[in-house]
C-alpha positions, 0 to 999 in steps of 0.5 A: 506569467500566467499557467495554461490549465496543463502547465498548472496540473502538471506544476500540481502533480509534481509538487504533490509526488515528490512532497513526502508528507503527501505520500505519509498522508496517502499512508495514513489515509490508507491504514484508517480504511483498513481499521474501519474494515477491521472494525466492520469484521469483528472477531469473525474467527471466533463467530465462526466457530460458533456459528459453524457448530450451531448451524453447520453453515457460515450465515451471509452477514459474518461471510460478508465480514470475512471477505474484508480481511484481503482488503484490509491487507492491501490497504496496509501493504500499500500503506508500505508501498507510500511510506517507503515512496515518502522516504524516497522523496525524503531522502532526495529521490525524485517520483514525478518530473514534468507531469510523468511519474517516474517511480522509484525502480527502474523497471516499473512492474516491480514498483509493488514489490516493497522489499525492492522499495525498501533497498532503493531507499536504503540507497538514498537514506540512511536506513538498514533492512534486515534480511528478515525484514526484508523478507518479511516486505517480500510476504507483504508485497503478495497483498497489494495484488492478492486484495484486487485480484483472485490470482498473482500475475506470477 
């Protein structure tokens, strides 16, 4: 039986969304991109001190390099989210069904809260997060939005 185009793409979506390797691969891509930005950024703090002491201001190229700090942090936080979702599906969770994204959490608006994702993952697999690790993941979650937008929703 031949699948229709819609059925084919829905099955591809379901397969990729529930395959841990694809989530891990996305995390790797995000981390690679963050590394590229970090190399572009360079040691801007040292240069900032040197620049402002000499000229009293910031040169444009230095300002541009400083501007990627938040984006790099966002990419790293998003990679962490992908890795947590990889663990979710590795331990039997389902992220996608019938061409629809189900997510990990009932409240999908909290999907970027890494500490909440980690708690959910720990219920699926034999992974325990310490209170300190969960607090760190809560702080890191901030960067998922702050790397894209000038303000948080809350």
